[in-house]
N, C-alpha and C positions, 0 to 999 in steps of 0.2 A: 911392310918389309923395307920401305924406303927410310933412309936416315932422317932423323928429325933435326931441322935447322934450329940452331940456337937463337933465341929471341923471337921466334915466330910461333903463332898458334896454329892449331890443326883444325880444319873444318871437317867434322864428322856428320854422317847422316843422322836423321832423327831416330832411326831404328837403332843406331849404335848408341845414341844417348839413352834410349829406353833400356838398352841391355847393359849399359855401363861404358866407360871409356875403353879405347882399344887396348887390349892386353899388351901388345907389343910396345905401345907408347909407355904404359906403366912400367914395364920391365926396363926399358931404356932409361926412363927417369931415375930408376933405382940404381943403375950402374954408372951413368955418365955424370961427370961434374957439370952441373948446370948453374948457370949464372942466376943470381937472385931475381933479376928482372924477368927471366924466362918463366920461372916458377910462378911468379905473381901473375904473369899474363895468362897462363893456363888455368890457374885457380880462379881468376876473375871470370873467365869464360864459363867455367863450371858453375859458378854461382849464378850467372845470368841465365843459364839454361834451367837451373833448378827452380827459378822463380816461375817458370811457365807451368800452368795448371796441368796436372796429369789427368788424362781422360781415359777411363777404362773402356774396354770393348763392350758392346751392347749386351752380350750374353752375361758378362761379369756384373754389369750394372743391374740387370734384372734379377740375377741371383742374390745380389746384396739387398735389393728391395724386398724380395720374398723372405729373406732371413729376418729382416726387421719386422715384417708383418707376422711372422710365425706361421707361414703357410708353405705348402709345397707347390710344385708347378701346376697342379690341378685345382688350386684354390682351396684345398682342404687344410684344416688345422693340423700342424705337426704334433705328434705325441712326444713332447719333450719331457724326459724324466728329470725330476728334481729331487733334492734331498727330502722335501716335505711330501709325504705320500698323499695328503689331503689337498685336493685342487681348490685354489682360491676362488671364491664366488665373485662374479662380476655382475654389475647392474648397469648394463649399457642402455643408452637411450637413443632415440632417433634424432634428437635435437642437435644442431650444430653448435649452439651456444653452450649447452650442458650435455656433453656426450656420455657421461658416466657419473653415477653416484658412488661416493666413497665416504669413509669415516671423516674425511676432511671437508666434505660438503657442508655448506651452511644451510640454515633453515630457509633463507631466501632462495638458494638454489633449488631446494626441493619444492618450494611453493611455485616458483616459475615453471618447473617441470610439470607440476600438476595442472596448472592453468593451461599450458601448451597442449598437454595430452587431452584435456577436456575440450578445448576449442577445436582441435583437429581430430577428435574422436580416435585417438591413438590408443588402442587397447593394449598393445605391446608395452608401451611406456607405463601405463597405469598399473599393469601387473608387476613390472619391475619395481616401480615406486612402492607398491604394497609390500613386496618381498623385502625391500630395503628397510622400510619402517617397522615391519613386524618381526623380521628375522635377524637383521644386521645390527640395528641400534637398540639401545635400551631407553628407559624413561628419562635419563639425564641428557639425551641427545639435544643439542642446540639449546642448552641451558633450560631444559624443561619445556621447550616449545613443541615437543613431539605430539602432545595431545591436540593442539591447534592444527597441526599438519594432518593428523588423522581425521579431524573433523572436515578439513578441506578435501581430503582424499575421499571421504564418504560422499560428499556432495558431488564430486566429479564422477564417482562410480555410479551414483544414482542417475546422473545425467547421461551416462553411457549404458544405462539399464543393466549394470553388473551388480545385481542385488546381493550375491554371495560376498563379493569383495566389500561392499558397503556394510553388510552385516558384521564382518570381521573387524573392520575399522571402528565401527560404532561400539562393538562389544569391548575391544581393547581400550578404547577411550574411556568407557564407563568404568572398567575394572581398575585401571592403573592411573587415570588422570582425573578422577571425579572432583577432587578438590580444586583443580585448575580449570574446570569447564567454564566457559564464558557464555552468557545468555545469547549473545549475537551468533555464536557458532551453533548453538542448539536451534535457534530460529532458522538458520540457513539449512540445517539438515531436515527440519520439519517441512520447509517449503520444497526441498528436493523430494521428500517422500510423497508429498501431495502431487507432484508432477507425474509420478509413476503410479498414482492411485493407491498408495499404501496408507490409507486413512487410519487404520487400526494402530499401526506402529507410530504414526504421527501424533495421534491423540495420547498414546501411552507416553511418548517422550515429552509432550506438552505438560502432562500431569506430573511427570517425574522430575524433569530438569528445569521446567519453567513454572513450577507451582507457585501459588500465592504465598507471600511472606507469612511466617509464623506469627501468631498473635503475640503481642507484647514487644515485637521488634519495631524499631523506628522506621516508618514507611518512607521518611524523607532522606534516608541514607542513600548514598550513591549506588550501592549494590542493589538495594531493593527497588530503586527507581529504574535501574537498568533492566532488572528482571521483569518488572511490571510493563515496561515499554515493549520489550520483545515478546512477552506473552500476549499482549494486546495485538501486536502486529502479526503474530502467528495465527491467532484466532481469526483476525481479519482475512488472512490468506485462505483459511478454511471456508469462510463465508463466501468470499468473492469467487473462488475457483468452482465451488459447487453450484453457485447460481449460474455461472456461464456454462457449466456442464449439464444443466437441466435437472439438478438434484436439489431442490429447494429445501427439503426437510432438514437435512444436515446443516444447511446454511442458516435456517431459522434457529436451530439449536445453538449454533455459534453466535448468532446475534444476541440470544438470550444470555449466553455466557459473558458477552461484552457488556450488556446492560447491568448484569450483576456486579461486574468488575469496575464499572464506571465510578461509583462513589469512592472506591478505594484509590483509584487513580487521582481523583480530585484531592483526596486527603493527603496524598503523597506530595502534592505541590507541583506535579508535572504540568507543563503548559501545552497548549495545542501545537505550538511550534516545536517543542522538544519531542513530543510523541509522534507527530506527523502521521496521523491515521489516514489511510487511503479511502475516505468516505465516498468520494466521487466514483471510484472504481467499483465499490460494493453496490452503490445505488444503481449504476449503469447495468451491472450484472443482474440485479434483482428486477429492474425494469425490462431487460431483455428476456429473462426467464418468464416474467408475467405475460409479455407479448406473445411468446411461443405457446403459453398455456391457452391464451385467448384464441390463437389461430388454430389450435388443435395439433400442432406439431409435436408437442409432448403432453403426456397425461400424468396426473398424480392421483394418489388414492384420496378420493373425496369423502371417504367415510369418516375421516378424522375431522370433527367439528372445530378443532382448534386451529386449523389452517387459516391464515389471514386472508382477507378479501383481496389484498394486494401485498406482495412480498416486499415492497418497499417500506411498509409500515414497521416491520421488525427492525429494519436498519435505522429508521427514524427513532425508535424507542432506545436503541443503543446510543445513537448520536447525542440525544438529549442528556444522557448521564455523564458524558465525557466533557472535558474542557473544550470550549468552542472559541474560535477566532472570528466567527461571523463572516466566513468567507462567501463572497457573492457567487463564485463559480459553483461551490458545493450546493448552495441553496437554490440556485437556478436549475441545476441538475435535478434536485429533489422535487421542485415544483413541476418541472416538465414531466417527471415520472409519475407524479400523483394527479396532475391535472392535464389530461390529454385533449379534452374538448370542453368548452364552456359555451353556454347559450342563454340568453335572456328568454325565460318562458312566458311570464305574464306579470301584470301588476294587479293587486287585489286591494279592495277597500272594505271587504267583509269576508267572512268565512266562506260564503257561497262562491266567491271569486278565486279561491285558492285551488291550485292543481290537485290532482288525485294524490292522496297520502299513501304512496306505494314505495317510499324510500326514506332514509334518514334525512333529517334537516337540522341546520343550525341557524340561529338568528342573532343579528347584531343590533343592539339597542343602545341608546344614549342620547344626550342632548344634541341640538343642532350644531353643526360645524365642529364636532369632536373628532372627525376623521373616520367615520364608518366606511364610506365608499372607498377612500384611499386604502384602508386596511384590506377590504375585499379584493381590490386590484393587486395589492402586494402579495397576498397569500396565493393567489391564482396565477401570479406572474403575467398579468395582463395590464395594459396601460389604460384601457377605457371600457372594461367590462361594466363597472358601475360608474354612472355619470358623476363627475366631481365638479362642484360649484363653490365659488367663494361666498355666494349669497346664502345665508342660513335658511333652511326650510325648503330647499329645492326638491328634495325627495318628499312626495306627498301621498305615497301609497306603499303597500308591502310588495317589494320587488323580489320575484323568485328567479334564481339563476340555477340552471342544471349543470352539474359537473359530471363528466364521463358518461353522459347519456348517449343513446343511439342518435345518429344524424337525422335531423328533421323532427326531433321531438317537439319543438315549439309549434309545429303545424298541427300535431295531434291535440295539444292543449288549447290552442287558439281557435282552430277551425274544425276540430273533430275528425281529421283525416286519420286513416289507418295505414301505418307504414310497417314494412317488414323489419325484422331484426329485434334484438333485445338490448336492454341497457347492460353496461358492464357491471360486474359484481360489486365494484367499489363506487358506484354512482350515488350521489346525494345532492340535496338542494341547499343553497345558501340564500337566506332571506335577509334583505336590507330594509329596515323599517324606517318610517319618518322620524326625524329628530324632535326632541321636546325642548321646551324652555325658551330658546331664542327664535323659533320659527314664527314668522309673521303671518299667522293664520287666525281666523276667528276662534273664540273659545269653544264654540260648538264643534268645530272640526277637531280641535285639539282633544276634546272629550271623547269624540268618536274614535280617534286613534288610540286613546288610552283604553277604552272599552274593548276595542278590537284586539289590542295586545294582550289584555287580560284573558279574553276568550281563547285566543290563539295559544298562549302558553299553557293554559290549563286543560284544553280539550284536544289539541293536536297530538294524536297518538304517535306520530313519527318524529316529533321533536326530541332531540337528544342533548343539545347544548345551547345555553343562553350566554352570549358574550356581552357583558355590560361595559361599555367604553367610557372612561373618565379621563379628562385632560390632566396630564401629569404635572402641568405647571401650576394649576389652581386647586386641584383636589375636587371632592364632591360638592355639588350645589344642592339646593332644595329639591330640584327635580330628580337628581340622582338618589337622594335619600328616599323619595317616594317610590322610585323603582325598586330600590333595595328592599324596602318594607313589603312591597307587593310580591316580590319574588320569594322573600323569606316566608310569607304567609300562605301563598297559593301554589307555588311551583311544585309539581309532582316529584317524587323521589327519583324517578327514572331519569329526570332531566338534571344535567350538571349546570351549575351557575358559576361563571368565571368572571373575575374583574380584570379588565385590561386597561392599563394606564398608557394612553397614547401621547404622541408628540414628545417622546422623551428626549429627542435630539435637541429640542429647543432649550433644554437646561444645560447644554454643553457648548462651550465656545470652540468652534472649529471641530465638530464631530468627525471621527475617523473610525476605521475598522476596530481599533483597539479601545476606543472610547466612543461608542456609538449612541449613548444615551444614559440618562440617570434621572433620579427623582430625589428631591430633598427629603431629609428625615422628617421635617415638619409636615409636608404633604402626605408622606406615607403613614405617619402616625394618625393624621386626620382621617385617612381612608380606613385604617384599621379600627379606629374608634367608631366611625359611622357604621361600619359593617357589624360591629359588635352590638350596637344599639338597635339594629334592625334585623337581627336574627340570622345573619349570614357570615358570621365571624370565621367559619371554617372554609370558606370559599378560597380557592387559589387566586393569587395576584401576581401578574408579571407585566414587564415593560414592553412596549412596542414603539416602532418608528417607521413610518412609510418612507421616510427619506433615506435612512441608513439600513433599512431592512431588519432592524432589531426585532427579535421575538417571533420570527417566522416559524422556527421549530416548535416553540411553545404552543402557538395557535394550532399547528398541524397535529400535535399530539391529541388535541380535543376534537379536531375534525374527524379523526379516525373513528370516534364513537358513532358518528353519523354514517360514515362510509361502511361500517360493519353492521349496519342495522339489519 
């Protein structure tokens, strides 16, 4: 009600500014002639006040927050009516990074959501992702990447033991995305099925989506190589998982499938590095399963005579058909699984001094200094089982070594003691005989050795394999020809004759794992011609090297015949 002084501003309370300028002042301004400076002063003050941030009361702020969230005061969703009577579907996720899936979501968003749900065992998110992929989007989603997302969803569902969801995803992928299915995705689903013990569906998918290439198609094409690789890895998963679970029969079947598949893999040109088979894991699983069988913790049906004496042998049979990089770690694992105990039994100079013929035997023959003792140590993964000497003719008796026999077996042979226990089912004897040719011994002793070898190879009922060792640098000499002729004429049909070319590393400069040994074509032709002349042309021939460990798998393939006696 006081008059307003010209040229002065009025100080009003904050409440008055919130409610607007004083009405009396506004009315006075409209009626009184006001100088221009006065109006500018009042207007400037109004602008200064308007710059201050307006703060709503707490009740109004909370109401505004609830309206944005779409809830009432009790935290319940408001029933807001819209022009569209059909409510829009929402696929909310618990993730802070990806809180919702929409049609604008990318394949990478969905993949990240699946991985997070699997790692955190989030069933809510897995169900919403499934609804989004099966109900919201079509086959063209993410430029056709929907099939791969369904495969990844199936793996996550199997990880969470949601079999129904996995079945839906797999069926949708098979029906609408068959042409775009990748072998890697199928292999992942198979491994997921094996984790939940769904072996039947796993094998069905293996035969459907990862079948062998059709006849007439080029095996070396990238598509067929990829299919062969993941088929082999899937079968390897079946073998290793069931070995560890104490179900060796299915593992043996899987190993046989690998053995049948190996030649096709070699023909395709796949290398050991490209396929990267988990041989060490399969061998360890087979060895653990065999150990549990020996201890009695698991039992298998022994009525089937086809069961191997050691479940590592089927793995070995599969290994020898696949490309090999001669990995020391793998073959050390193999040797430790097949050779658990070794002991020198006795030395014999006549048949009367031989131990009892109650298990299979293999014998290594050849000229002096050809590497017999070194080869015995290599295949048994022992450094000094057989004595190695640089002087030819050091071995002057038939040395018998027991493999996987009961502890103390040598005392029974040498002293006649009776010890408790039994030999392992895969026990056998290795026989290292004296060398011929360069041994510095009288002719009388050399003839006695020859007669003893002839009597041993023809009358020993438990003999299963004769390994004839020849130096890969020089080929056969006269004494090797005599041994070949003797074996070709007198060796019983039950005994296998194998030619082993030793010291193959000496033919290579700087031998390595990729080039661990070789033999010249001239020497190999000479070996073949000599074998043909002496009636043993069908005998197998392979290379070995005690230095680079070349040929370990080949030797063990034939040692199996003695172990399964």
